[in-house]
N, C-alpha and C positions, 0 to 999 in steps of 0.2 A: 683631659681638661686640666688646666693649670690650677695650682693651689690658690687659696685666698691670698696668701702672702705674695706669690708671684704676680697675681693680678693687681694687688695693691701697689706693688713696686713698679709695675709696668705703667699704670696710670699716673702715679706720682712722677715717674721719670718723664712721661709725655708732657704733663702740665708744667713741670718745673724745668724742663729741658736738661735733664741729667741722664747719666748712664745708669740703667737699672742695676747693674752689677755692683755699683758703688753705694747703693742704698742699703742700710743695715736696720734691723728691727729697733735698735736703741736710738736711732737718729730722730731728733726733734724736727717736725715739719718746718718750724720757723727758725729756730736757732742754728740747726745743722744744715738744713736743706734750703733755707732762704725763702720759704713761702711767705708771701704777703697776704693780707686779709682777703683780697679779691681772689687770689689763687686758692686760698683755703676753701672758700665758698665753691669755687669751680671744682676742686677735688671732691667735695661732698656730693655735688651734683653728678659727677662722673662715676663715683663709687655707686651711687644709687642706680644709675643707668646700667653700669656693668653687671651688677648683681641682681637687678630687678627688685630692689627693695626701697622702702621709704624710711629714712632716718630722721629722728628729731634733730633739727638743725643745731640747736644750742648744745645738745649732748654731743653731736658729731664734731662740732667746732671746738669742744673742750678737750678732745682727744689730742694729746701732744706728740706722741711718737708713732712711728710706723708700726711697731709691734703692737701697741695698744689699739691702733686702727684695725689691724688684722683681727684682734680679739673682739673688738666692738662689732665689726661687720659680721664676723662668724656668729656672734650672739644674736644680732638682728635677723640674720638669715634663718637661724633656728626658730626664733619667735614668729617669723612670718612664713615659715614652712617652705623656704627656698633652699634647695640643695646646694651646698658649697663644699668643695673638697678642701679638707684641712691641710 
């Protein structure tokens, strides 16, 4: 199974039409990767689907970087009893 970070990068790359190898944990979804608000909402929905979790949308949308998204999703998976490889 892919790690949380690999899965987050893969989804981010798919939604934003980027090469996953070029996505770094310190990258901002909006400033560095060019996500617009509609794409940010799409990312949240796809992360929820990928990991089988439900995230608070406002909290999820306030996450600015890829690395913070990995931490946030890992935390939510833990809270909801969903196994996620670190």
